[in-house]
Structures are given as C-alpha cells and as structure tokens.
N, C-alpha and C positions, 0 to 999 in steps of 0.2 A: 504493500500500500504506500508506504513512505518512499521507498526507493524508486517506485514508478514515477514519482513526482520530481525526481532530481533532474530529469531532462528539461523541466520548465524553469530551472534556476536562472535568476537574472545575472547579468554581467557584474552588477554591483548590488550589495545588500542595502536594504533600507535601514535607516537608523532605528535603534531600539533603546528605549529608556525604561529602566525598571521602576521608576517612580518620580514623583515631583522633586526636583532639586530643592535642597533646604532653603536656597535663596529665593525661591518662588513664594513670596509671602502672601500673595493673593490666594493661591491654592491652599496653603497650609492654614490660613486664617478662615477658610470656608468650611472647616470640619464642624459637625454638630458639636455644640458646646459641651455636652456631657461626655462625648467620646474624647474630645481634646483634653478635658479635665482628667480623664482616666490615664491618658498617656503622660500627662504632666506629673500626676501623682506617682506613677510607676517610676519615672526618672528620679523624682525627689526621694523616693524610698529605697533606691539602690543602696546596697551595703557600701560602706566607705572603703573597704579593702577588697581587692580582687582575690578570688580563691586560688590557692596554690595547687599545682599539679606535680606530684612527686613521682620519681622513678619507681619507688616501692608500691605506690598505688597502681601504677601501670603493670608492674610485675605480679600483682595479686591475682590477676585473672589466670595467668599460666601456672601460678603456684597453687591456688585453691578454688579457682572458678568464680571469684568475686568480681562482679561487674560494677556494683554500685559505688564502691570507694573511689574509682577514677571517673566514672561517667557523671556522677552528681556534680562535682566542681567543674568538669569539662563543659557540661550543658549550662551551668550557672554563669560561667564567663560569657557565653554567647547570648544568653537571655539578658544579662546586664548590659552588654554592648547594644543590643537591640533597643532596650528600654531607654538608654541614654541617647541613642541616635534619634528615636522618635520624639523624646522630650526636647531635644535641640531643634528638631524640625518645627515643633510647636512654638518654642520660645524664640528661636531665630536671633539670639543675642550673644551666642558664644559661651553661655554659662556652663555647658557640659562638654565643650570641645576638648579640653585637656584630658578629661576622663575618657572620652572616646578614643583619643590618641593612645592613652595608656592601654586600654583594653585591646585595641587593634594590634598594637605592637607586641603585647603579651602573647596574643594568639599567633602572630607572625613568628614568634621565637619558640613556639612549642616544637619539640623534637619531631613529632609526627601528628598529623591531624586525624589519622585513622584511630578508631577505638581499639583497645586491647583485644577485644573479642573478634575483631576483623583483620588482625595484623598478619595477613597471609597473602601470598602471591598466586597460590593454586587453590581452587575450590575444595573445601572440606579438608584441607591439609591442617597439620598441627600449627597452632598460632606461634609466632615468634614472640619471645618474652618482652622485647623492647623494639621501638621503631628504628629503622635504619634511615637517617636523613639523606643518605646518598641515593636511595631508591624509594621514593615515596609510594605508598599504597593509596590508590583512589578507592575508598569505600564510600558508604552512604554519607558519612559525616565529614570525611575529607572533602568530598565534592560539595557538601552543603556549606562547609566552612569557606571554601573557595568562593562560592556564590555570595556568601554573607559579606566577605571583605570586598569583593568586586562591587556589589550593590552599595555598600557603605561608601566606598571611594567615589562612586558615581554621584551619590547624594551630596557629598561634602568636598568635592575635588578643589573648588576655589578656596574654601576655608582652610583646608589642610595645606594647600600650596602657599597660602599666606603665612602660615607658620614656618614651613620649610618644604620645598619640593621633595626632600628626601623621604618623606612619609609616603606619599603617593607612589614614588618610585619603588620603595621597599615593598609595599603591599602588592603592587602590580607584579613585581618580580616573584614574590612568593606564590601568588595565584598561578602564574605561568609555570613556575618550577614544580609545584606540588600537585597541580591539577591538569593544566592544559597540555604540557609536554608529556607527562606519563600517559595521559589519555590517548594521545596520538602515537606514542612510541611503544606502549605495552598492550598486551591483551589481558584484561581482567575478565573473569568468568561471566560477570553480569552483562558484558557487552554482547554476548550471544555468539553462537557458532553452530550452524547446522540445526539439528533437532534437539540440541541441549535444552532442557527445561529452564525457563526464565521465571522470575517473580518480580515483586515490587522493586527490587534493587535496580532493575534495568531502567524503568521509567524514572525512578527517583534520582539516580545518579546522572542519567542523561539530561534530565531537566536542569540540574544544577550546573553541569558542564556548559550547557548552552547559555545559561544565565551568566556564568563567568566570562564566556567568550564574547558575548554581545553587550555586556555592561561596561566593558573596558575596551580601549582602542587597539585590539589585536589586528594584524594585517589581514587583507582579504584572503590570502592563500591559507592562513591558519584557520580562519573562520570557515572557509569552504571545506577544508579537511574535517573540521569538527562536524559540520552539517552532514557531510557524506557518511561519516561513521555513526552519527546519531540516527540518521534515517535507517540504517541497517539494524541498529540495536532496537529501535522502536518496532520494526517489523518482526524481529525475533520475539519481542515482548508480546505483540498482538497474536502471534501464532498460537499461544497457549490459552487464549480466550476463545470461548464459543461465540457464535453470532449473537447469542442472547445477552452478552455483556456481563455475565456474572463473575464476580471476583471470588475465586475459590479460597483465597487467603482470609476471607472474612471482612466485615465492615471496617474494622480498624485499618486494615491495609488498603481499603478503597482509597483512603486519603493519601497513601503513599504510592499507590499504583495508578488508579484511574485519574485522580486529580493531578498527579505528576505528569501523566500522559497529556492531560489538558494543557498544563503550562508549557510543556515541551512544544506542543503543537501551537500554542499561543505565541511563543517566541518565534518559531519558524514561520508562522503565518504573518507575523509582523515584518520580519526582515525579508521574506520572499513570498508576498501575498499571492501572486499568480500561481506559484508552485504548490503552496501548502494550504491556503485557506479553504479550497474545495473539500478537504478531508473532513471539515466540520459537518459536512452534509452526509457523511457515511452513516448508514443505519447502525452499524456495529458500534461506532463511536458514541452515538446517541444512547444506545442501550447501555453501554458502559457508564455513561454519565448518570442515567436514571436509576441505576441499581441501588444506590444508597437510599433513595426515597422508598423503594419497595421493601427495604429491610427495616424501616423505622417502626417503632412501637409507640413511644410517647416520651416526651421530655428528651432526656439524653439516652434513653434505652433503645437498644436494637437487638434483633436476632443475631446471636454472636457465636456461630460455629467457628472452628479453627482458633487461632491465637488472637482472639479479640475479647475485650471486656464487654459485659452486658451493658455497661455505661460507656459508650464510645464517643461521647462529646456531642456538641451542637454543631450544626452546619453553619456556614457563613459565606464570606465573599467568594471564595474559590468555587464552591458548589453553585452559587448564584451565577457567577460569570461563565461557568461551564454550561449551565442550563441555557443562558442567553446565546452562547456561541453555537450550540447545536439546535437551537430553536425549541427547547423543551420548556413549555409553560409549567409543567408538573414540577420539574426540578427547581426552576427559578422561584416559583411561588413557595415551594417547600423550604428552600434555603432562606428566603427572606423572612418567612414566619419563624423559622428556627433561630435566625440571627436575633430577632426581636425578643425571643424567649430566653436567650442565653444570658446567664448572669455575668459572663465575661466576653462580650462581643469583640473586644480588642485583642483576644487570644494572647494573654501575657506569657503563657508558657511556651509559645511557639518559638523555635530557634531559627526559623528561616525568615530573614528580614524581608525578603520579597513578598512572602505571604502577608506579612504584617502591613507592608505598604499597600498591597492590594486591598486589604481590609480598610485601611484609612481612606484610600482613594474612592472606595465604593460605599463608605458609611452613609453619606447623605442620600444616595440612591436607595440603599436598603431601608433606611429610616422612612423614606417616602413611599415605599412599595406597600400597596394597600390590599392586595389579593389575600383571601383567607388560605389557611393551610389546606392543601388538597389531601384526599384520601386515595392512596394508590389502589388500583384494581387487583383482585386476586391474580396470581401468576405462578407459572412453573418455569424454572430455569433448567432445561434439559442438560446443559453442559456440566452441571454439578448435581443434578437430581434434586433440586430444592423446590418445594411447594410452599407458598405463603398465601394465607387466606384470612379474612377478617369479617366480623360484623360489628354492630355497635358496642359489643361488650368484650368479645374475645379476639385475640390475635394469635394465630397459630402458624408455626413453621415446622415442616417435616423434611428431613434430609435423607435422600437415598444415596446415590453416588457411590464413591469408593473411599478407601483409606490411603490413597496415594497423593492427596492434595498437598500443595505447598502449605507449610504451617499446619500439617494434618493433626487432628485428634482422631482416635479410633471411635467414630461416632456414626457410622453408617446405619441409617434407619432410626436415629434418635429424633425426638421432637421437642419443641419448646412452646410453652403456652403462657400467654398473659391474659389477665382478666381485669378490665377497667384500668389498663395500663400498669397493673401490678404483676410481678412475677408469680406464676402459679406452678408450673413445672419448668425447671430451669436448665440452662447450660452454664456450668460453673465458670468456664473461661480458662485463663492461664495465669500462673503465678509469675512473679518477677523473674525475668530471664537470668539464667546462670550458665556456666559452661555446660551443664548437663542438658539444657533445653535443646541445643542443636548438636547432639552427639549420639552415638549408638545407644546411650542410656536414656534417651528421650522418653520411652514408654514405661520407664520405671516411675515416672512422675504421675501421681494419681489422677491429676486433672486431664491427662492425655488418654486415660484408659476407659474402655467401653463400660466397665463396671461402675463408673461414676458419671455415666450418661443415662438417659432413659432407655435402657437396653437390657436384654437378658444375658446371663452367663450360664454356662453348662458345666456343672460339677466344678465350678470355680474357673473354668477356662473362658477367657475373654476374646474379643476380636483381635485380629492381627493387622499390623500396618502393612501397607503396600497397595499398589494399584489393582492387583489381581483380587484383593479382598473387597468384594463389591456386592451391592444389591443386584438381584436378578429379577427379571420379569416385572419391571417397574411400569405401572399403569396409572395414569392421572386423568381425572375428569374435573372440569371447572364449569360452573354455571352460576346464575344468580341465586339459585336455591341452595346449592351445596358444592363443597370441594371434597375430592376424594383421591387418595393415593394408596396404592397397594404395592407390595414388593415381597420377595423372598430374601431373607437375611442370611440364609445358611452359608452363602459364599463369602460372607465377611468374617467367618470363623475358621481357624485352622482345623486340620483333620482330627486332631486329638479331642476336639469339642464333641465330636460324634453327632453333629447336626445333619439330619437328612433334609428337613425343610423347616423353616420358621417363617410363616407367612404373616406379615403385619398389614393390616388395613386400617387407615385412619380416615374417618368420615366426619366431616364438619357440616352438619345440616343447620343452615343459618337460623331457622326459627325454633330449633330444639337444643342443639348442643353438639358435643363431640363424642364420638364412639371410636375407641381404639380396640381392635380385636386382633389378638395374636393366636395363631394356630401352630402348634409345635409338634414335630416328630423328631425326637432326638434320643440317643442312647443313654445320655446322662441327665440327671435331674436339672430342670431349668429354674432359675431364679431371676425375676425381673427387678431391676433397680429403678427407682424413681427419685429424682433429686428435687428438693424443695428448700425454700428459704425461711419457712415458718415451721415451728415444731408441730408435727401432725398429731391429731388425736385419732386413735384407732379403736374401732369396734368391728365385730365380725361383719365382713362385707362392705365396710365403709371407711374411707379416710377423710377426715375433716381438717381443713386448713382454716383456722379461725379468721373471720373477717373476709375470707375469699370465697369459700365454697366447699363442695364435697366431691369426692370421687367414689362412685359405686363400683365395687369389685366383684366380678362373677368368675368363678372357676379357679380362684386362688386360695392358697392356705393362709393361715394367720400371718400377717406381715410382722417384720421386725424393723426397728428403727435404730440407726446409728447416728449419733451426733458427731459432727466434724468441726473441730475448732478451726477458725479462720484467723490466722495471724499474719499471713503474707500481706505486705502493703498494697500490692497491686490488686489482690482479690478483695481486700477490705474497702477499696474504693468503690466496689460494686455491691458488696454483700454485708450482712450483719456479721457479728463475731462467731456465729454458729450456723452451719448448714446441716441439713438432715438427708440421709439416704434411707429410703424405705425399700426394703427387700421383700418381695412377694413370691413365695414358692408357687410354682404352677401345680395346682392340685389335679388338673386334668390336662388334656391336650389343648384346650381352648381357654384363654384368659381374656376377659373383657373389662375394659375401663369405660365408665359412662360419666360424662361431665356435663351438667346442664344448670 
C-alpha cells in the first residue's frame, strides 16, 4: 500500500511543522483558558531537581529483571521536559528556558536512549547489560526521545540560538547520531522483512523517525531514504492486520499501533500530499481507526484482551484527528465526547511532545464539538475472532481466535461482560512488565493463563500458547434482536487435557439477557473458572454479585471461591485490592450460565 505510492513522490518535500513555534503568541494565546491554566500549573509544579539515571539502575534489568528502577526516572525526565516546554509556550517570556536547556542537554548526555529491556540488536536475543554509545539501538523510546528533542528544537530554535547556537547544534547532532543514521544504516527487527510478524513497534518507531527527520532540516536525500524505508516498514506492519482493522494486541496498543500509523501517514501526507494523502481513503485504514470506538464500554473502561488494562484511558486529539482524516463521524464524535469526559485532557503523563502539541492545537476545536457520544453497532472482527454486542444495560465481548497473538494471553473462547458500565465478568489484564513478561517464562504469570480467564480447565490442564491452539468451527450471527457466537474450544488445549470437544455458545438476546452454554466431552474432569471483581455470594444454582446481579447455574457442582490479593501497581489501577475466581465443577456434560 505505502510502497505503491512512492512512485508519486515529489521532487521536493513540502514543509512540515510539528506545532506552533513558541514565538507565535497569537496561536498560543488562543488556547481555552482552563486548558492553558493546566499547562501552566504543570510547569510550575515540576520538581526542582532532574532525576538521576544511574548505571546500576540500568544494570538491574539484566541482573534481576527490574524495569521500574530505571524506567521511572527515565520517563520522568521526558515528562518534565514536556511540561516545561508547554509552560514556556504559554508564558512566552523565557521563564522556563534555562530549565528546558538543562533537561534537553541531560537527555543528550545519556549513554543510551534505549530502555534496558530493549538493549539488543537481534530480536529476542539476550539484552546487553549497558548501552554501547558507539552503536546506538533504535527502540521504541530511543526513537521517541529523538522525536521529542527534534520537536522541542523546532519549537524553540530562535530562543535556544539566542542563548548559544551550540545547543541546537548539539541536539541536532544527537538526533542524527542516535536515530537517523542507525535507522538508515542498520536493520532492526521492527523494520520488517518478508513475512516476519510485526507489532506496534513498527508503526510507533517509524512515526517517531519520520517526526525527527521532518522536524529538523535534514537534507533531501536523507529524508527521501527515510521515507522509502518507512513506506516499506508500514507495509510490513499492515500485512499483519485483517481488513477488519482489529488490533490483536488489544486496546492499549491501539494507541501505539493504529494511532502511530495515523501520525506516520499524517506526516507523509503533509510532506508528499499527492503521494500519500489518498491512503486516508482506504477502507482498511478507516477500520483500523474505528476499532477503539467499538471496544469502548464506558468512562475509561474497555474490553481488554491481551496486554491491556481494563482502564485504558480516555481518547482525545489523536483519535479525533484520525477520525477526521478518514472521514469517520463515529470516531470523531466519540473522541470529542471522551476528551470532554477526561479528567486530564492535557495528557500530562504522555512523553511524546508531538502528541501533546496536537492536543493543545486541537483543544479549542474539541471544546466546541457538540455531537453526542455515539453508540457503536454490534460487530464481529473475523481476523481475531472477536464479537462485541450491546444493549442499554449490558456490554459483552467474546473472543474466539487463537493463542498466537502479539501480547497473547491464553484466552481463546473467554468472554467479558459489563452491566451498566460496571465490570461483571472480567478480564484481569496484565501486571507490571518485568523480564519474565517477554520471555519463555511468560505463561508462568497467572494473568496470562486460561485458568484465570472465563474458561475451563481439565484435570488442572490449561490452554497452550501458540497459533495452532485455536477455536474451531466459529459461527457468528448478529441482528437487532440478538448476537450469537459458537465455537469448539478443544483445539486450544494440549493433548494431555484429553478434550474431545468443548462447544461454547454465547447468546445475547437483547430483550432477555445472556445465555452461555458449554457442552463438554473430555477424558478429565472439567472445571470452569469465572473471574469477578466483587466477592460473590453462592447458593446452590446461583451466584450473586451484590449490586450487579445474578448468574443462574445449571449443570454444575457447588462452586468454590478463591480470593486473589491484588498488589501489583498496574493491576491496582484497574481493580480493587481483591479479585475472586469462582470455580464450577461440571457436574454433567452441559453447563449453562443465565444472566438477565
């Protein structure tokens, strides 16, 4: 798709500006008063000292798998720099300029911009304990750091040069040395090659390399080489998406995948409009854009299979701009309503300065957008086997598919249910990333295991990871009256589970409720797990979740309840301090759950 458009490239690229220069006082004075006040307050509240980054904190990942000790101050430096930059754009009087210089130069002097967990040259190789400044690694955050400094320099070039031209020269040199040159001279796995599977890294890194290349005055040949390589990478990225646009990595990674594709295309369409702007009319791109709206439940809650939190944040400027670019009223209206509902529409935790500039430059338009929040239609995404259906009370997602997704959890056949916007039957999500998360020991982590999803186990045997472990005979029907999906889950389990068939049918009759019927033929005793966020009350044939409703159980033995203490910081952002696993023995070959 992208490489086909290279033949239409112009002889000279059009100019690209990542945002209003700080000197454009008319523009920066036009922000909504409350929004501008938030940016000013964030700058004023920045800590006095810049956080230190030590070699021992970097070494901690290779020594014991700890990511937090280094990543926390690393990200804090970048958030502080963004806050000060935006505060200076609002003030326009130089009050934060010295601190901006300090922060930018500190980042320029870091030994490596890549995170310790990503310090490799070959995919899935053992990480190196420290960065090698002679051979920079371009990972997600090296590329993002290069973009941040390039955008920052673009905003404040005149002001920095008035202090000394050495600052801009140094920042431009570091962006070239650490990002642009290795991008053009090395092959990193996320760039794509043949049929190698790609993921969010491809769009995310490519977007930021394009940002760096076009925010600063690189020569035409350098930019042309970047565009040619970027076009190939974006095609490699798109090959792993179905025409339905579903993000198999989950809603959290939509923002690092689909939205990064948008901004990569946004930059390309700006600098070479005749070549790339027509791609915004591609149906596949539009479907990718609208995926996030289909996954929304209420407030900041989403259906969250794979490595995503159930609380995946509010949408804002990027989603809104993506919706406008592809002509999606659904996404534009949804994003504008979500932006208004967000307690932090200025996205203070975001480390990408360009995103924050997009937010500032779109704030007035978003504030004036009056359309109500739309309700997406029921849908089925065949590329990942996901059905989503709603009525005025319930929101239901059922995932068929397989266990070979990027950021996979062994969750084939699991379902998630919300009632009145509150979690009823849940997907727990993922804990804070450690060295084990992306290692051969991934499925030792309980949140990755099928026994902690709404799925059966057989004599304690759970589902297996891998693309071949998949649902079979998947059938879906959607109408105004009902949504229904059926599948055989036997293929998602290894041979030792002894499962001949396990046929699950989920029927959502809009005026009655939800019927989940499992028919089992297995050599070992089956036990169904149900995950909930409220302590259940159990009586024979009935599970009660106080304040939410009841589940009638037919064909099962007396359930047992396991309380699971939640101490992980990432999980606690979405859930209370205790979750509960209900385990129901299958007393017969058929087990039925009725919710109404």
